[in-house]
C-alpha positions as CSV (number, residue, x, y, z in Angstrom):
1,M,99.8,-80.5,90.7
2,A,96.3,-80.6,89.4
3,T,95.1,-78.4,86.6
4,E,92.6,-75.6,87.2
5,A,89.8,-77.8,85.8
6,D,90.6,-80.6,88.2
7,S,90.6,-78.2,91.2
8,T,87.2,-76.9,90.4
9,S,85.6,-80.3,90.1
10,Q,85.2,-80.6,94.0
11,I,82.9,-78.2,95.8
12,W,82.9,-78.9,99.5
13,T,79.7,-78.5,101.6
14,V,80.1,-76.4,104.7
15,A,79.6,-79.5,106.9
16,E,82.4,-81.3,105.0
17,A,84.7,-78.2,105.3
18,K,84.1,-78.1,109.0
19,A,85.0,-81.8,109.4
20,R,87.9,-81.8,107.0
21,L,89.5,-78.3,107.3
22,S,93.1,-79.7,107.5
23,H,92.5,-81.7,104.4
24,I,91.0,-78.8,102.5
25,L,94.0,-76.6,103.5
26,R,96.4,-79.2,102.1
27,C,94.4,-79.5,98.9
28,A,94.5,-75.8,98.5
29,E,98.3,-75.8,98.8
30,E,98.8,-78.8,96.5
31,D,95.9,-78.7,94.0
32,G,94.8,-75.1,93.9
33,P,91.7,-73.1,95.1
34,Q,89.1,-75.1,97.0
35,R,85.5,-74.0,96.9
36,I,83.2,-74.3,99.9
37,G,79.4,-73.9,99.9
38,T,76.6,-74.5,97.4
39,R,74.4,-71.4,97.7
40,R,77.1,-68.9,98.6
41,T,80.5,-70.1,97.5
42,F,83.7,-69.2,99.3
43,V,87.2,-70.0,98.0
44,V,90.2,-71.2,100.1
45,V,93.6,-70.3,98.7
46,P,97.1,-70.2,100.2
47,E,98.2,-66.8,101.4
48,H,100.9,-66.4,98.8
49,V,98.3,-66.8,96.0
50,W,96.0,-64.3,97.7
51,E,98.8,-61.7,98.0
52,Q,99.6,-62.1,94.3
53,H,96.0,-61.2,93.4
54,T,95.4,-58.4,95.9
55,E,95.9,-54.8,95.0
56,S,99.3,-53.2,95.7
57,D,99.8,-50.4,98.3
58,V,100.4,-47.8,95.6
59,S,98.1,-44.8,96.0
60,L,95.8,-43.9,93.2
61,G,97.7,-40.6,92.6
62,H,101.0,-42.5,92.3
63,W,99.4,-45.1,90.0
64,L,98.0,-42.4,87.7
65,I,101.3,-40.6,87.5
66,E,103.2,-43.8,86.7
67,N,100.7,-44.9,84.1
68,M,99.7,-41.7,82.4
69,P,100.3,-41.7,78.6
70,R,103.8,-40.3,77.7
71,G,104.0,-37.4,75.3
72,Y,100.7,-36.0,76.4
73,E,100.7,-32.6,78.0
74,F,98.1,-32.5,80.8
75,E,97.0,-29.2,82.3
76,P,95.4,-29.7,85.6
77,P,92.4,-27.4,86.4
78,E,93.1,-24.3,88.4
79,R,92.6,-24.6,92.2
80,R,90.2,-21.8,92.8
81,S,87.6,-21.8,95.5
82,D,85.0,-20.3,93.1
83,R,85.3,-22.9,90.4
84,P,82.1,-24.9,89.6
85,I,81.5,-28.2,91.4
86,P,80.9,-31.0,88.9
87,F,77.9,-33.2,89.5
88,I,76.5,-30.8,92.1
89,D,73.0,-31.8,91.1
90,Y,73.8,-35.5,91.6
91,A,75.2,-34.8,95.1
92,T,72.0,-33.1,96.2
93,D,69.7,-35.7,94.7
94,A,71.5,-38.6,96.4
95,R,70.6,-37.4,99.9
């Protein structure tokens, strides 16, 4: 298997990629990510590599609970309808 530096040495043009798609897919599997394009670059990687780098299906709330510092007592704010809205000025300026 090629090193990461070896796999970055080849950047395929879009025309080459269209003509040699099967070859590029094999190279992605055997040698690592394949770059296509010169002005706007795209990367072809095997699905198992993509899945390793995409975010998990854990919701933000669950992630925060699982990763909050231990030994810290957190008091959530009261849930009143009359509490002030933070950044209210920002919300009206953005319209």
